[in-house]
C-alpha positions in Angstrom: -28.9 -1.6 8.7 -26.1 -2.2 5.5 -22.5 -1.4 5.5 -21.7 2.0 3.6 -17.9 1.4 2.9 -15.6 4.0 3.5 -16.8 7.9 3.5 -13.2 9.4 2.7 -13.7 10.5 -0.8 -10.0 9.9 -1.6 -10.3 6.2 -0.3 -13.2 5.6 -2.3 -11.6 7.0 -5.6 -8.6 4.6 -4.8 -10.9 1.7 -4.4 -12.8 2.5 -7.7 -9.2 2.9 -9.5 -8.1 -0.5 -8.2 -10.9 -2.3 -9.2 -10.9 -0.7 -13.0 -7.3 -1.6 -13.1 -8.1 -5.4 -11.6 -10.6 -5.9 -14.6 -8.7 -3.9 -17.1 -5.8 -5.8 -16.9 -7.0 -9.3 -15.2 -5.1 -8.9 -12.2 -6.2 -10.2 -8.8 -4.0 -8.2 -7.0 -5.5 -5.1 -7.4 -8.9 -6.2 -6.5 -7.6 -7.9 -3.2 -5.9 -4.6 -1.9 -9.2 -2.9 -2.9 -11.2 -5.5 -0.5 -8.5 -4.7 2.0 -9.3 -0.9 1.9 -12.9 -1.3 2.0 -12.7 -2.8 5.5 -13.9 -0.4 8.6 -11.4 1.9 9.7 -11.0 0.1 13.0 -9.7 -3.0 11.1 -7.7 -1.2 8.6 -4.1 -2.5 8.1 -1.3 -0.5 9.9 2.3 -1.8 9.2 5.6 -0.5 11.0 8.8 -0.1 9.1 10.3 -3.1 10.8 8.0 -5.6 9.7 8.6 -4.4 6.1 12.2 -4.5 6.7 11.9 -8.3 7.7 9.6 -9.5 4.9 11.5 -7.7 1.8 15.1 -7.5 0.3 16.8 -4.8 -1.4 14.5 -3.4 -4.8 11.3 -5.1 -3.6 8.1 -3.4 -4.6 5.7 -3.5 -1.6 2.0 -2.6 -1.0 0.3 -1.8 2.3 -3.4 -1.3 2.0 -3.4 1.1 4.9 -0.9 3.2 6.8 2.7 2.7 7.3 4.2 3.7 10.7 7.7 4.3 11.5 8.6 2.2 14.6 11.8 0.4 13.9 14.7 0.6 11.3 15.1 -0.1 7.4 18.3 -0.9 6.2 17.8 -1.6 2.5 16.1 0.1 -0.3 12.3 -0.6 -0.9 9.6 1.2 -2.9 6.6 1.5 -0.5 3.1 2.0 -1.8 0.6 2.6 0.6 -2.8 5.3 1.3 -0.7 6.9 4.2 2.7 7.4 5.8 3.5 8.6 9.1 6.2 11.7 9.1 8.7 9.3 10.6 8.0 6.4 8.3 8.9 8.7 5.4 11.9 10.1 6.9 13.2 6.4 7.0 12.1 5.2 4.0 13.8 8.2 2.1 17.2 7.9 4.2 18.1 4.7 2.9 17.1 5.7 -1.1 14.0 4.4 -1.0 10.4 5.4 -2.4 7.1 6.1 -0.6 4.1 6.6 -3.1 0.4 6.2 -3.2 -1.0 3.1 -4.1 -2.6 4.5 -7.5 0.8 5.8 -8.4 2.2 2.2 -8.2 -1.0 1.1 -10.4 0.1 3.5 -13.1 3.8 2.4 -13.0 3.0 -1.4 -12.7 -0.6 -1.7 -13.9 -0.1 -6.0 -14.0 1.2 -5.8 -10.6 4.0 -8.1 -11.2 6.8 -8.7 -8.3 4.6 -6.8 -6.0 4.3 -8.0 -2.4 1.5 -7.1 -0.3 2.3 -6.9 3.3 -0.7 -7.1 5.8 
């Protein structure tokens, strides 16, 4: 039996839009994020806030191709784009003045993907 990919409609739409953006802007970062999102649910990326804090500096833009969880502490302002966030993670991001947005919003804001980090 062949692989069918994700069944979640929003996730499928997100993957399609990422592939379109990668092709239209000739940027590989969105294609890479789409490939990571196509993985089975049990292999999907889950990142805690402390890991984002460790690998970023103030003002960075980060893409998490999966879910952001609220374990740890964030001590600087970061824009984080992901498929989903836990309630605790959103509270911690907002408390330091950061932004928690969906991946497609980031693609609309920055179609070339310049200065965007992918954390897996």
